[in-house]
C-alpha positions in Angstrom: 3.7 5.6 8.5 3.2 2.2 8.5 5.0 -0.1 11.1 5.3 -3.6 10.7 6.4 -4.5 14.8 7.9 -8.3 15.6 8.2 -9.8 19.1 10.6 -12.3 17.9 10.6 -16.1 19.8 11.1 -20.1 17.9 7.5 -21.2 18.9 5.7 -18.1 18.4 6.5 -14.6 17.2 4.4 -12.0 17.2 3.6 -9.3 14.1 1.7 -6.4 14.7 0.9 -3.5 11.8 0.1 -0.2 12.5 -0.7 3.1 11.0 -0.6 6.4 12.7 1.9 9.5 12.7 4.5 10.6 15.8 2.8 12.5 18.5 -0.4 11.6 17.3 -3.3 8.2 17.2 -2.4 4.9 15.9 -4.5 2.3 14.0 -4.1 -1.4 14.0 -3.6 -2.9 10.3 -3.3 -6.6 11.1 -1.8 -8.9 13.7 -0.7 -12.3 14.2 1.2 -14.9 15.7 3.8 -16.9 13.6 4.3 -20.0 15.3 6.6 -23.4 14.6 6.2 -26.5 15.5 8.8 -27.1 19.6 9.5 -30.5 17.5 10.1 -30.2 14.1 14.5 -29.4 13.5 15.6 -26.3 14.1 16.4 -25.0 10.1 12.8 -25.8 9.0 11.9 -23.4 11.8 14.3 -21.0 11.0 12.9 -21.4 7.5 9.3 -21.1 8.5 9.4 -18.3 10.2 11.1 -16.6 7.3 8.6 -17.5 4.8 6.2 -15.7 6.8 7.7 -12.9 8.0 9.1 -12.1 4.7 5.4 -12.1 3.2 4.1 -10.1 5.3 6.9 -7.6 4.8 5.0 -8.0 0.9 1.7 -7.9 1.5 1.9 -4.8 4.1 4.6 -3.1 2.1 5.8 -1.3 5.6 8.0 1.8 5.6 10.0 0.5 9.0 10.4 -2.4 11.0 11.0 -2.6 14.6 12.2 -5.8 16.3 12.5 -6.5 20.1 16.2 -6.4 21.1 17.4 -9.8 22.9 17.9 -9.3 26.0 19.4 -11.9 28.9 17.4 -14.5 29.9 18.4 -17.4 32.8 16.7 -20.1 30.2 20.3 -20.2 28.3 18.4 -22.5 24.9 15.2 -19.5 25.3 17.9 -16.6 25.0 19.3 -18.9 22.4 16.0 -19.5 20.3 15.0 -15.8 20.3 18.4 -14.5 19.3 17.6 -16.8 16.4 13.8 -15.1 16.1 15.9 -12.3 16.2 18.3 -12.6 13.5 15.3 -13.7 10.9 13.0 -10.5 11.6 16.5 -8.0 11.2 17.0 -9.9 8.2 13.4 -10.1 6.5 13.5 -6.2 7.2 16.7 -5.6 5.7 16.3 -8.1 2.8 13.0 -5.9 1.3 15.1 -3.1 1.7 13.8 -1.3 5.0 15.2 0.5 8.1 15.0 -1.6 10.9 15.6 -0.7 14.3 15.2 -2.8 17.4 13.7 -1.5 21.4 14.3 -3.3 24.6 11.5 -4.3 26.6 11.4 -1.8 28.4 11.3 1.2 25.5 8.6 -0.5 24.1 6.9 -0.4 27.6 7.8 3.4 28.4 6.5 4.3 25.8 2.9 2.5 25.5 2.2 2.8 29.5 5.4 4.7 30.6 6.6 3.0 32.6 9.3 0.8 31.8 8.9 -1.9 34.5 5.3 -2.4 33.3 3.7 -5.6 32.9 2.3 -7.5 30.1 -1.0 -7.5 31.5 -0.2 -3.4 31.6 1.0 -3.7 28.2 -1.5 -5.2 26.6 -4.4 -3.7 28.6 -2.8 -0.3 27.0 -1.9 -1.5 23.5 -5.8 -2.3 23.5 -6.6 1.0 24.2 -4.4 3.2 22.3 -5.5 1.6 19.0 -9.3 1.5 20.4 -9.7 -2.5 20.2 -12.9 -4.4 21.1 -10.8 -7.2 22.7 -7.4 -7.3 24.0 -4.6 -8.7 21.2 -3.8 -12.5 22.5 -1.5 -14.1 23.1 0.6 -11.8 24.7 2.7 -11.5 22.1 0.4 -10.4 19.3 -0.1 -7.3 22.3 4.1 -6.3 22.2 4.3 -7.0 18.5 1.2 -4.1 18.7 3.4 -2.1 20.7 6.7 -2.6 19.5 5.2 -0.7 16.5 3.4 2.2 18.4 7.0 2.7 20.7 8.3 3.2 16.5 5.7 5.3 15.5 6.0 7.7 18.2 9.9 7.7 19.3 11.8 6.5 16.2 11.3 9.3 14.0 12.9 11.7 17.1 15.3 8.7 17.9 16.5 9.1 14.0 16.9 12.9 14.5 18.9 12.5 17.8 20.9 10.0 15.5 21.7 12.5 12.8 22.4 15.5 15.0 24.9 13.7 17.0 27.0 13.7 13.4 25.8 9.0 13.6 25.3 9.4 9.6 22.0 8.0 8.4 22.7 3.6 9.1 22.7 5.5 12.4 19.7 7.5 12.4 18.1 5.0 9.7 18.6 1.5 11.3 20.0 -1.2 10.4 20.0 -1.9 5.8 17.7 1.8 5.3 16.0 2.0 2.3 17.9 1.1 -1.1 
């Protein structure tokens, strides 16, 4: 399974592509941070993010997309920008007809470290170890995107089977916008 993980952000959007199988090891395919200038107009920033994410989906042809679910933050302006970037990320996968699944930060942390309260340094250390990387991915947005991709490889298929067994139907079991 090839998964494109996205840690959405308007200024820095982490993107990690990982291959692996449930219960098995994972390997790094690609990682980058898409950046948009904070002084640019919002529509231009969202368009730049949309274009680059679309290019990455086309380039890597993943089986699925995993996006970090937006959570409440104290800074309203930051959460709005993150939510807008998240919508662009979900749209990139849906536009390609891919299943898109969102994970909370604590779900991804628990999948990678065993603790939903792990800090960024712990997540980065485990991603580095799990993917057998010589150097930790930087910045943290890159490590978070890789953690989301690994999380989906390890938990996504089980999550889909549980949803299907509960009668959630194809849409619930396959995330947003399954293959058409």
